[in-house]
Residue, then its C-alpha position, 0 to 999 in steps of 0.5 A: x500500500x502506498x500513501x501519498x500526500x503533497x509536501x515540499x522538501x521542508x515538510x519531508x525533512x520535518x517528517x524524516x526528523x520526527x520519525x528518526x527521533x521517535x525510531x518509527x517508520x513512515x508507515x507507523x507514523x501514518x497509522x498512528x495519525x489515522x488512529x488519532x483521526x478516527x478517535x477524534x471523529x468517533x468522539x465528536x459523533x458520540x458527544x453530539x458535536x458536529 
């Protein structure tokens, strides 16, 4: 599976730095971001916020 997003070299460098400092791969970073996003959506739905 491939995940693509628009980014310039500055954004890529920041993501590289974050992943390296946390000792994780891009895939792990995206998976965590997806889980957090799903959590936020579910929390809003369950609380009645729109």
